[in-house]
N, C-alpha and C positions, 0 to 999 in steps of 0.2 A: 742091860748094856752097861759096861763098866764106865765109871766116871760120869754117867748121865748124858753123853753126847748123842745127838740124833744120827740115824744112819744116812750118810751122804750118798751112798749109791742109789738109794730109793728116789731121792730128789732128782738126781742126774737122769735117772731113767724116765721120770715124768717129763722133764724138759725135752728130752730127745723125742718122746712120743708126740708132744705138741708140735715140734719142728717138722716131724715127718708128715703129720696131718696137714699142716699149713702148706708144705711143699706139694703134697698131692693135690690139694685144692687149687693151688696156683697153676699146676701143670694141666689140670682139667679145664681151667678157664682159658688158658692161652694156647692150648694145643690145637692146631689147624684141623677143621672138620670139612668133609666134602659137602658142597651146596647142591641140594636136590632141586632141579628145575621141573615145574609141573608140565604135563603134556598139553599142547595147544592144538586146536583144530587147524587143519590146513586152510590157508587163505589164498587169495589170488596172487599173481606174480607181484613181487615187491612187498609181500606181507600185509597188504591192505585187506580189511574185512569187506564183505559184500556191501555195496552201496544201495540203499533203498531208492527206487526211482518210480516215476509214473510211466505207464506204457499204454499203447493202443496199437491195434492192428491196421495195416493197410487194407483197403477194400476197393471194390469197383462201384462206381456210381456216377450220377450226373454232376457236372461242374459248370456253373454259369460263367460266361465271359462278360464282366461288368466294367464299364468305364466310369470312373469317378472324376467329375469335373466341377469347376466352379461356374455358376450361372447367375444371371441377373433377371429378375422378374420384369417383364415388359408387357404392358397392356396391348391388346389387339386394336384398341381405338381410344384416343384421347382427344377431346375437343375443348378448346377454349371458347366459351360462349361470349361473343362480342356483338355489339349493336351494329346494325346495317344502316341506321339513320341517325341523325343528330336530334337530340331532344332531352327533356328532363325525365329522369328515372322516377316513376311514381310509385311503383309497387314491386316488391320481390316476393315471389310465390313459392320459394323453396326453403327448406331447412338444411343447414349445413350438415353434410354427411349422410343425407337420406338417399335412398334408391329412387330413381326416376325411370319412366318409360319414354320411349320415343313419342314426341308430341305433347308431353306434359307441360303445363304452364310454368314458366320460370320467372318472367319479369314483364312489366308493362311500362312503356314509354308514352308520354303525353301525346295522344293522337289528334288533338284539336287542330294544330296547324296543317296536318296532312288531310284531315277531313275537309277543311276549307279548300285546299288545293284540288281535291277530288271534285268538289262541287263546281269550282271554277272551270275545270277541264270538261266536265259534263255540259256546262252551259255553252262553252265554245263549240263543243261537238254538236249540240242541238242547233245552234245558229248556222253552222256550215252545212249541216245536213239539209236544212230548209233551203239554203241557197242552191245546193246541188239539185234538189227536187225541182226548183224553179227553172234552173238551167236545162234540165232534161226535158221539161215540158215545153220550153221554148224551142228546143232542138227538134222535137217532134212536129211542132207547128211550122217551123222553117222548112223542114224537109217536105212537108205537104205543099207549101207554097212554091217550093222550088220545082216540084214535079208539074205544077201548073204554070211554070215560067213567070210567077208573080214576083219573085225576088232572085237576086243573083246567087250563084253558087258560092261566092266569097262570103256572104253573110252566113250561109249554112256551115261553111268550114270554120269560121270564127266561133260560131256557137258550139261546135264540137270541141274546139280547144278550151272554151270556157267550162264545158262540162268536165273535161279532163282535169282542169285546175281545181274545180270544186271537189271532184272525187279525191284528189290528193290531199286537199285540206281536211276533208272528213277523215281520211286514214290517219293523218297526223294527229287530229284531235282524238281519235280513238286510242292512239298510242299514248297520248297524254293521260287519258282516263285510266288506261291500264297501268301506267306508271304510278299514278296517284293511288290507285287501289293497292298496288304492290307495296308502296311505302306505308300505306295505312296498315297493311297486314304485318309489316315489320315492327310496328309498335307493340305488338304482342309477341314476345320471345318465347319459344317453346324448345324443349330438349330435342336435339338432332339424333340422339342415340339412346339406347338403354345403358344405364350405368349408375355410378355413385357420384353425387355432387360434392365438390370440395368446399373449402372455406369461401365465404362471400368476399369478393374483391372490391365491391363498391356498394355504398349505402344508398337507400332511397333518398331523393331530393337532389342528388348530384346531376349535373348536366353531362351526359355521355355523348361521345362523338365517334365517328367512324375511325378516326385516327388513333383512338385509344388502343394501346397494344396489350394492356393487362387484362382487359375484358371484364365481364361481370362475375364469372365463375368458371371452373374447370370441371368437366365431367369425364370420368374414366370408366371404361368398361372393365368390370371385375370378373364377370362370369360369361364365357370362359376367359382365361388369362394365359399368357405364354411366358416362357423363360428362354433366354438366349444363352447358349454356351458353345464352347469350341472343343473339337476333338483333334488329336494329332493326325497329320496327313498319312501316317503309316497305317492307320486303320480305315482310311477312306475306301480302299478297294473292297474290303470285307463289308463295310457299311453299305456301299452301293449295291453289292451283290445281294445282300439281304433285302434291301428295299425294292430292287428290280424283280426279286422273286415274289413280291407281294406281301412280305412280312410286315407286321405292325410292331414296331420296336417300342417296348414299354419303357417309361421313364418315371423315376421317383424323385421327388424334391424333398431334401432334408434341411433342417435348420442350420444356422451358421456353425453350431457345435458338431454337426453331423451325427446327432444322436436321436432326434425326433423326426419322424416322417410327417411332412406337411400335406402332400398331395401326390396323386398318381395321375399320369397322363401318357402321351405317346408322341413320338417324333412326327411333326407336321410338315416341315420343309427344310431344305438345305440351301445354303448360299451357293452362288454360281461361280465362286472362285476361292482359291486358297490364299490366305493372308501370308505374303512372302516374309513379313517381319517376324512372325511367330511360327510359321509352318503349320497352321491349324485351319480347320474348316468350321465355319459357324453353322449351328443348327438351331432350329426353333422347335420347342416342345410345347404342346398345348395341354392345359389342365382344366377340368370342369370347375375346380375351385368352389365346390358347393359350400364348404364351410368358411369360405373367404379367409383362408389362412395364408394366402399369398398376396402380397401387396406390391404395387409398382415400385421398381428400383430396389427391391429387397435382394440381398445376396443369399443364395441358396447353394447347397451341395447337390449336384445332379448326378444320379446313378442311372446310367443307360445300359439296359440289358441288350448287349450286342448279339449274343448267341449262347447256345447251351451245348456243351460237349457231353455226349452220352457215353456211358460205360467206360470211364477212364479210371486209372488207378489214382486214388486220393488218400491222403493221410491228414492227421490233425496238424493244423498250422504250427502249433508249438513244437512239433517234432523236427522241423527244418532248422538246420544250423548253418552258419556261414563262417568260414575261416580260411586257413591256408589251402586246404584241398578244394575250396570253392563252396558250393552248396552241397550239404551232406546230411545224413541222418545216422543215428546210432541204432543198428539192428541187433536185437537180442537173439543169440543163438540158442541151440538146444542145451548147451552146457552152461547157460546163464552168463555167458561172456558177451560183451558188446563188440561189434565190428563197425568201423567207419565205412559208410557206403556213400559214394558220390552219386548224386541224382541230378537229373535235368528236370527243371520245374516248368509247370504250365501256369495258368491263371489261378488266382485266389478267389474262393467263393465263401465268404463268411469265415467260419472256423476250419474250412477245408482248403488244402493245398493240392492242386493237381500235380502228379508226377508223371512226366512223359517217358522217362526211362530210368533204370537203375534200381527199381523196386518192384517186387511182385506182390499180388494180393495175398493176404494171409500172413505176411511177415510182420513181426512185432517190432515196433520202434519205440524209442524212449521219448517221452513228451515232457517229463519234469525231472529235474536233477541232473541235467546234462553238464553243468559247470564243473562237476567233480569227476567226469569220466574221461577216459582215454582208451585207445585201442587195447582190447583184451581185458578191460576192467570187469570184475565179477559184480553182478547186480542181483538184487532181489526186488520183486514187484509185490508190494503189499496189496491186499484186497481193497477195492474201492470203498470209500465211505458210504454208508447207507443214505439214500436219498439224493445222492449226487448223480448217479448214473441216469435216472429218468430225465433229469433236467438236461444233461448233456445230450441224451438221445433226442429230446424234443428240439434242442437247438440245431442238432444235425439234420433233423427231418425238415426244419423250416429253412435251413441254409442261412441262419442269422447268428450273430454273436450275442452274448448275454445282454448287451445294451440295446439290442433291437436294431442295430445299424445294418444297412444293406452292405453286401460284400463290396470290397474294393479290389481294383485290378492289381 
């Protein structure tokens, strides 16, 4: 190349090539491209995926009508042991809290003053008895003399009056003897009933009197024992119908938390009038109380089995919902969509809810996950966890909830 100058056209071509490559790269980066959207599975209306829920089928079976009321344990007999005579308490023959039988020795009052009174009454009786015998003998003699006209009839009549006076004196003396014996027997105090003795209210050595109101001790009959409770007047006709038919209405007593059963018994009697202030009728239930788990004045939850409805439609209690439509359930259709079904409810029996209308046996209803559902929601029912179905079946067979409580109305 003349003059030694480099070829300029070569450099220019290289620069142009670099510019073209840079422009092509920029165009590739900024050129708009179509967005490919992946295919999605069809969901329920509104684009929501299927909701997992728990479900159970409606079935036919018995449902018990149970009244759940608050009751108070009341003993059938409570006796305050008081003295029937005045005197010094010498001995106490019981231990606080022990069980006693009728006739068992409880306390001893000083008998000496009453023993002396008895002996005095017996002496007076002996004296007057002798006078009566003498008067009767004189009367026989006077009557003989009167028949012989040896004495006047006036003397005979006076002697008869004397015999009557002495007879009255003997009868009065005999009453005094009996009274003294009775007072002497009162010195030994025995239990009037079978029951449990409470705390001792007076100590030996004290002078006790008839006017003392606290007494020596209180004995309460514990076996059997009763509970008083009230039921609404609306159920009284059904209650009377059952009793007049000869039914023995069973009753269960539960603790204050209503979780532990304390005793089983049955209705024994009804009050003769309805309380106008509360609109309720009082009932008395009697319990054998073999384990002595019921104590007087204890508050208990009473469950009265009023009746049993046979062969009614029932569902799990968790399936029943309450809202704007009223009481309803979510019924799962063949297309796995739920429909709101308004139902008329009957009594509750443990985990079961009786359905009087609106649901047929065999229909599947939602029992868990209802808070996320609405009309037409698509649902899926996962298989039950292993080991839970037998427990649920056992509860259903027993008509009890997991805590062992009796059913509530």
